[in-house]
Each structure stands twice: as C-alpha cells, then as structure tokens.
GUFI-922500 format. One record per residue (C-alpha): y, z, x; residue in one letter. Coordinates in steps of 0.5 Angstrom, whole numbers. Each point is the difference from the previous one (the first is absolute). Layout:
      Y      Z      X  resn
      Y      Z      X     a
...
//
This chain:
      Y      Z      X  resn
    -83    -83   -140     m
      5      6      1     a
      2      0      8     e
     -3      6      3     r
      5      6      3     r
      1      2      7     d
     -5      6      1     y
      5      4      4     y
      5     -2     -6     e
     -5      3     -5     v
     -1      7      4     l
      7      0      1     g
      0      1      8     v
      2     -4      6     s
     -4     -4      4     r
      0      5      6     e
     -3      5     -5     a
     -5      5      3     s
     -7      0     -3     p
      2      7     -3     e
      6     -3     -3     d
     -4     -5     -3     i
     -5      5     -3     k
      6      5     -3     k
      3     -6     -3     a
     -6     -2     -3     y
     -2      7     -3     r
      7      0     -3     k
     -1     -7     -3     m
     -7      2     -2     a
      2      6     -4     f
      6     -3     -3     k
     -5     -6     -3     y
     -6      4     -1     h
     -4     -3     -6     p
     -1      7     -3     d
      8      1      0     r
      1     -6     -3     n
     -5     -2     -5     q
      0     -6     -4     n
      6     -3      5     d
     -2     -7      3     p
      6      0      5     e
     -2      7      3     a
     -7     -2      1     e
      2     -7      3     t
      5      4      5     l
     -6      5      1     f
     -4     -6      3     k
      5     -3      3     e
      2      6      4     a
     -8      1      2     a
      0     -7      2     e
      6      1      5     a
     -3      7      3     y
     -7     -3      1     e
      3     -5      4     i
      6      4      4     l
     -5      6      1     s
     -5     -4      4     d
      3     -2      7     p
     -4     -7      1     e
      2     -2     -7     k
      7      2      1     r
      1     -4      6     q
     -3     -6     -3     r
      5      1     -6     y
      6      1      4     d
     -1     -7      4     h
     -2     -4     -6     l
      1      4     -6     g
     -4     -1     -6     h
     -4     -6      2     a
     -2      4      6     g
     -4      5     -4     v
     -2     -5     -5     d
     -3     -4      5     s
     -5      6      1     n
     -3      0     -7     g
      5      5     -2     y
      1      0     -8     h
      3      7     -2     g
     -2      4     -5     f
     -3     -2     -7     r
      0      7     -3     t
      3      7      1     t
     -7      3      1     e
     -1     -5      6     d
      6      4      3     i
     -3      7     -1     f
     -6     -2      3     d
      4     -3      6     s
      5      6      1     f
     -4      6     -2     a
      3      4      5     d
      7     -1     -2     i
     -1      1     -7     f
     -5      6      2     g
      6      3      4     d
      6     -2     -4     f
     -3      2     -7     f
     -5      6      1     g
     -6     -4     -1     f
     -4     -5      3     g
      0     -7     -3     r
     -7      2     -4     r
      3      6     -2     g
      3      2     -7     p
      5     -5     -2     r
      7      3     -2     a
      1      0     -7     r
      7      1     -4     s
      0      7     -4     g
      0      0     -8     a
      6      0     -4     d
      2      6     -4     l
      4      1     -7     r
      4      5     -2     y
      3      1     -7     n
      7      3      0     l
      3      2     -7     t
      8      1      1     i
      5      1     -6     s
      4     -5     -3     f
      6      2      4     r
     -3      0      7     e
     -3     -7     -2     a
      7     -2     -2     a
      4      3      6     k
     -6      0      6     g
     -3      6      3     t
     -4      2      6     e
     -6      4     -1     v
     -5      4      5     d
     -7     -2     -2     l
     -6      4      3     e
     -6     -4      1     l
     -7      2      2     p
     -2     -6      4     k
     -4     -1      6     r
      3     -1      6     e
     -2     -3      7     t
     -2      6      5     c
      6      2      5     d
     -5      3      4     r
     -5     -6      2     c
      5     -6     -3     t
     -5     -2     -5     g
     -6     -2      5     n
     -4      6     -2     g
     -1      3      7     s
      3      6      4     e
      6     -2      5     p
     -3     -3      6     g
     -6     -3     -3     h
     -1     -6     -4     s
     -5     -3     -5     p
     -6     -3      4     q
     -3     -7     -1     t
     -6      1     -4     c
     -6     -1      5     a
     -5     -1     -6     h
      3     -6     -3     c
      4     -2      6     g
      7      1     -4     g
     -2     -5     -5     s
     -1      5     -6     g
     -6     -3     -2     q
     -7     -1      2     v
     -5     -5     -1     h
     -7      0     -3     r
     -5     -5     -1     s
     -4      0     -7     q
     -5     -6      0     g
      4     -7      1     f
      7      4     -1     f
      4      4      5     r
      4      5     -4     v
      7      3      2     a
      1      8     -2     m
      5      5      2     p
     -1      4      6     c
     -3      7     -2     a
      3      3      7     v
      7     -2     -1     c
      0     -1     -8     q
      2     -8      1     g
      6      2      4     q
     -2     -2      7     g
      2      6      3     a
     -1      7      1     v
      4      6      1     i
     -3      5      5     t
      5      5      0     h
      3      1     -7     p
      7      2     -1     c
      1      7     -1     k
      5     -1     -6     k
     -3     -5     -4     c
     -7      0      2     r
     -1     -7      2     g
      3     -3     -6     r
      7     -2      3     g
      3      2     -7     i
      2      7     -2     v
      2      2     -7     q
      8      3     -1     e
      5      1     -4     t
      6     -5      1     k
      7      1     -2     k
      3     -7     -1     i
      8     -1     -3     k
      0     -6     -5     v
      7     -3     -1     r
      0     -2     -7     v
      6     -6     -1     p
      4      1     -6     a
     -2     -5     -6     g
     -7      1      0     v
     -5     -1     -6     d
     -6      2     -2     n
     -6     -4      4     g
      5     -1      6     n
     -4      1      6     r
      3      2      7     l
     -4     -2      6     r
      0      5      6     l
     -3     -4      6     s
     -5      4      4     g
     -1      6     -4     e
     -7     -2     -3     g
     -6      2      3     e
     -1      0      7     p
     -4     -7      3     g
     -6      1      3     e
     -2     -1      8     h
      8     -2      1     g
      1     -4     -6     g
      7      1     -3     p
      1      5     -6     p
      0     -2     -7     g
      7      0     -5     d
      2      5     -5     l
      2     -2     -7     y
      4      4     -4     v
      0     -2     -7     v
      6      3     -4     i
      0      3     -7     f
      6      1     -3     v
      1      6     -6     e
      4     -2     -6     e
      7      2     -1     d
      3      3     -6     e
      7     -4      0     v
     -2     -7      3     f
     -5     -5     -1     k
     -1     -6      5     r
     -1     -7     -1     q
     -1     -3      7     g
      6      2      4     q
      4      1     -7     d
      1      7     -3     l
      0      1     -7     i
      3      6     -4     t
      3      2     -7     q
      6      3     -1     v
      2      3     -7     e
      7     -1     -3     i
      3      3     -7     s
      1     -5     -5     f
      7      1      0     v
      1     -2      7     k
     -5     -6     -1     a
      5     -2     -6     a
      7      1      4     l
     -3     -1      7     g
      2      5      6     g
     -4      2      6     k
     -6      3      2     a
     -3      4      6     d
     -7     -4      2     v
     -5      3      5     p
     -1     -4      7     t
     -5      2      6     l
      7      4      2     d
      5      2     -4     e
      2     -2     -7     p
      5     -5     -1     v
      4     -2     -6     s
     -1     -6     -4     m
      4     -4     -5     e
     -3      0     -7     i
      3     -6     -4     p
      3      1     -7     k
     -6     -2     -5     g
     -6      2      5     t
     -7     -1     -4     q
     -5      5      1     s
     -5     -3      5     g
      5     -4      4     k
     -1     -1      7     v
      5      1      6     f
     -1     -2      7     q
      3      3      6     l
     -1     -4      6     h
     -3      3      7     g
     -2      7     -3     l
     -7     -2      0     g
     -5      1      5     l
      0     -2      7     p
     -5     -6      2     d
     -5      3      6     p
      0     -6      3     s
      8      0      1     g
      2     -5     -6     g
      5      2     -5     q
      0      6     -4     k
     -2     -1     -8     g
      5      2     -6     d
      0      6     -4     l
     -1     -2     -8     l
      3      5     -5     i
     -2     -1     -7     q
      4      4     -5     v
     -3      4     -6     q
      5      2     -5     v
     -1      7     -3     v
      1      1     -7     t
      3      7     -1     p
     -5      5     -4     t
      5      5     -2     k
      7     -1     -2     l
      6      4     -2     t
      3      0     -7     k
      6     -4      3     k
     -5     -5      4     q
     -3     -1     -6     e
      6     -2     -4     e
      2     -4      5     l
     -6     -4      0     l
      0     -1     -8     r
      7     -2      1     e
     -2     -5      5     f
     -6     -2     -4     e
      4     -2     -6     n
      5     -4      5     l
     -6     -4      2     e
     -2     -1     -7     k
      7     -2     -2     e
      0     -5      6     k
     -7     -3     -2     t
      2     -1     -7     g
      6     -4      2     h
     -4     -4      4     k
     -5     -1     -6     v
      6     -2     -4     k
      2     -5      5     r
     -7     -3      0     f
      0     -1     -7     f
      7     -3     -1     k
     -2     -5      6     k
     -7     -2     -4     v
      4     -1     -7     m
      5     -4      4     g
      6      4     -3     e
//
C-alpha cells in the first residue's frame, strides 16, 4: 500500500497556515483537478480526492489538532476513511463548490464546449510557403456581461426549491419510484431569478469572431490545424472546445506533389537532348539552370535535392523531380530539313556498317 502524503504537503501550506489559507489552497487544488476539467484522467481524480481528504481534516479544528499530534493515525483511529467517490466530496463541500464554481453541488455541472470544424481552401503556393489567414466565424461565445452564468451582475443562480438542487423529482408508481427531470428548473438544479439582459439568461451569445490562422509551410490536403479553446463555449463554467481547420489545397499548373517532393516537366529540343546543354527549370522560387547530358532520352527524370516542399513538422525538405520531354519540331526550314536528311543518311550508313560487321562475325570471316 502506497504511503499517504502529509496533508499540509498535499495542499502546499505550512503547519502554521490559517483556516483561510487552508481554504484558499484547497479551492485552488479543487479547481485544478476538478473532474469536469480533467475528464478521463485517473491521476487527476486521485489528486482531487487527496486534496479533499486533506481539507476535511485540516479545516476541522478538532481533527487538525489530532492530526498535528498523531499524524494519520490520530484521525484514522476515529473511524475516518476518506472519500470513496467524487460525489461524496461534492456532498461534503457544497458551500465551496457553490461559491467557487457558481452553483451549488447539485446545480448544473460544468460541461466542455463542442469542437468546431472549418474547411480552409488555399493555393498550392500558399501551402508550399505557408501563409496567414483571417477567418470570420459565426460562433457562440460566453456572455461577457454575466460571464456565462445567465444572471445579471450582482446576482447568481439560485438552488431550485422544488427539487432541492438535484435537478430531479421522484414519483411513486405502484411498487416503483421513478426519477424525472424537474419541470421548474428543467433538470438544471438551479433557477435564474434575474436573467442577464444581454443573453436573456442563456449565458451564451451569438457573435462573429475574427481568428488569425497561421498555416505552416508544406501542409497537404486533409491536414488539420488545431486551435485550442476556439470551439463552442463550455456550459456552466466548463472549458471551451477546440477549432479544427481542415486544409484543402488547390492544384498548381506547374507542380504536382508526391509527399514532400515536387514533380514538374521541362521540354527540351531534340538537338539539346542529343548534344547536351543547359535548361532552365522552375522551382518554388527563381528558376535554376540544370545540366542536360548528351543523349538524354524523353521521359528521363532528374532529381534536385532540397528544392521540394518543407516538412510542416520540421523535417527535411523534399526534392524537385524534373521529367524531361523531348520536343519534335513540326515546322522546318529547307536548310534544317536538308541537314536532317544528311543526318539520316549518316545514321543509315553507320547502321549499315554495323550490320556488315555482324554478319562477318557470324560467318567467321
């Protein structure tokens, strides 16, 4: 069994701390590890219970005195076993949670806001270089007049007298006892007696919000950018959701992409393909000169390292792949045609010599 920590250490206070200091420390811990702020987090739940146990002992003068003299044994000997569930904690400290979170323990529980999605279309060059985009989103926001609790400033929601703050009423039907949402508070456990004039008691208003989105260089179709806290507002003090911006990239006339590599085509004359030379090839910046070796065939692919797309996560840049297309001229001058005829004859003569040498080899001559 794990050794239990010192209660003063749990709350982060000294042994000379005043009752008010202890209460402040506990409220801070309760807010930090509250289950509604740390959903599906067993460690946070454990710390939440540990802080509540420490506060229950140190906030009671008699229990604190026994603890100061005898440690955990001083309180355990009186039948103290701590809290088994978070509901036990809410029951014990309804005054603190009512004051700190805006409602009594049995009032509406905080809920996280929903996540939002926005489809953002950008050009190929914007995706390659990165960009900043200003979005205007119609979204619900927490009312700044009542800070989301639905009541006019100076007032607060009141525990529903009909259901006692539970949000439920029970009715007997024969042998059964049925729980139903309270009709007075609509199952919220609290009623708003002085509705906020701006949001009319809803705690939320509809507004158009401007959001600046930084798109990193190298993003691709389907990439998602997460903007924490820019989703729907939470309910009853819960945290807001997130905004997910989904990227859609337009096609480019010059480049195709393959992962972080760029692919393009460059046309060269059949003379340059045969004799070699230099060709200008496009890049994301200025064109660069590339060496074409003698005898280059149409469809040959050349690779220029580091001239592709950057990796959005910070990895190495991709490469630029250039596929050469040899262009056959469609209109020739008389002089060009004569030269090509002469070239053709030379090729035939060269081929003829090769054939003769082949047959001589076969015949053993």
